[in-house]
C-alpha positions in Angstrom: 18.0 7.9 -15.6 14.6 9.1 -16.7 12.5 11.3 -14.4 8.7 11.1 -14.7 6.1 13.1 -12.7 3.6 11.3 -10.6 0.5 10.2 -12.5 -2.2 12.8 -13.1 -4.3 14.2 -11.5 -2.2 15.7 -8.7 -4.6 16.3 -5.8 -3.7 19.4 -3.8 -2.0 18.8 -0.5 0.5 16.2 0.8 0.3 13.0 -1.1 2.4 9.8 -1.1 5.7 10.8 -2.6 4.8 14.4 -3.4 3.0 17.6 -2.5 0.9 19.6 -5.0 -1.0 22.8 -5.2 -3.1 24.5 -7.8 -2.5 28.0 -9.1 -5.0 29.6 -11.4 -3.8 32.0 -14.1 -6.3 34.6 -15.3 -5.8 36.1 -18.7 -7.4 39.2 -20.3 -6.9 40.7 -23.7 -8.0 44.3 -24.1 -9.4 45.9 -27.3 -5.9 46.9 -28.4 -4.8 43.3 -28.1 -2.6 43.9 -25.1 -2.6 40.8 -22.8 -2.9 41.1 -19.0 -2.7 38.3 -16.4 -2.6 37.6 -12.8 -2.4 34.4 -10.8 -3.6 33.2 -7.4 -4.0 30.0 -5.5 -7.2 28.1 -6.2 -8.0 27.4 -2.6 -6.6 28.4 0.9 -5.4 24.7 1.1 -3.3 25.3 -2.0 -1.8 28.4 -0.5 -1.1 26.5 2.7 0.6 23.7 0.8 2.8 26.1 -1.1 4.0 27.5 2.2 5.5 24.0 3.0 7.8 24.3 0.0 11.1 26.1 0.2 10.7 29.9 -0.1 7.0 29.5 0.2 6.7 27.9 -3.2 7.8 31.1 -5.0 10.7 29.4 -6.9 8.5 26.4 -7.8 5.7 28.7 -9.1 8.3 30.7 -11.2 9.8 27.6 -12.7 6.4 26.0 -13.4 5.0 29.2 -15.1 8.2 29.6 -17.1 8.0 26.0 -18.2 4.4 26.4 -19.3 5.2 29.7 -21.1 8.0 27.9 -23.0 5.7 25.0 -23.8 3.1 27.4 -25.2 5.6 29.3 -27.2 6.9 26.1 -28.7 3.3 25.1 -29.5 2.7 28.4 -31.2 6.0 28.1 -33.2 5.1 24.6 -34.3 1.6 25.7 -35.4 3.2 28.5 -37.4 5.5 26.0 -39.0 2.5 23.8 -39.8 0.7 26.7 -41.4 3.6 27.3 -43.8 4.3 23.7 -44.5 1.4 21.3 -44.5 3.6 18.2 -44.4 5.7 19.4 -41.4 4.4 16.8 -39.0 4.7 14.0 -41.6 8.2 15.2 -42.4 9.1 15.2 -38.7 7.6 11.7 -38.2 9.6 10.3 -41.1 12.8 12.0 -40.2 16.0 10.4 -39.0 16.8 11.0 -35.3 19.3 13.6 -36.4 16.8 15.4 -38.6 14.2 15.3 -35.8 16.7 16.8 -33.4 17.5 19.6 -35.9 13.8 20.4 -36.3 13.3 20.4 -32.5 16.3 22.8 -32.1 14.8 25.1 -34.7 11.5 25.3 -32.9 13.3 25.8 -29.6 15.5 28.6 -31.0 12.5 30.5 -32.5 10.5 30.1 -29.2 13.4 31.2 -27.1 14.0 34.2 -29.3 10.3 35.3 -29.0 10.5 34.9 -25.3 13.8 36.9 -25.1 12.3 39.7 -27.1 9.1 39.7 -25.0 11.1 39.9 -21.8 13.2 42.7 -23.2 10.0 44.7 -23.9 8.9 44.2 -20.4 12.1 45.9 -19.3 11.7 47.3 -15.8 7.9 47.4 -15.7 7.5 44.0 -14.1 10.3 44.4 -11.5 8.8 47.8 -10.6 5.4 46.2 -10.2 6.8 43.5 -7.9 8.8 45.9 -5.8 5.7 48.1 -5.3 3.7 45.0 -4.3 6.4 44.0 -1.8 6.4 47.6 -0.4 2.7 47.4 0.1 2.7 44.0 1.9 5.7 44.7 4.1 
């Protein structure tokens, strides 16, 4: 069985067969190349829609942002591969299904390792930030 999302765009609110909300992610890079981010609902309706999801949408947001982070990391990994091998995409296109799967697993492994190392560097800083936020809102 194949699962496909509803066709884009996904209007915010309750729609036939699904509910959707928009979350904006703001990104900043400082002069030392450190990257900072925060996210928020695009509109009050988006926040209200998220509250109709289980756990107020927190799990859905976490899953969606993780998925997007992994997609981006795979994209960066593929771009790096292409910069080292100008025929990478042609090689992939002409590969057997088994060879394609091996290339896909290689990209996945590199992207996952980058994400693992990045999470390890974040250590307890992010959990500390979240706990402080929860203490201030409680």
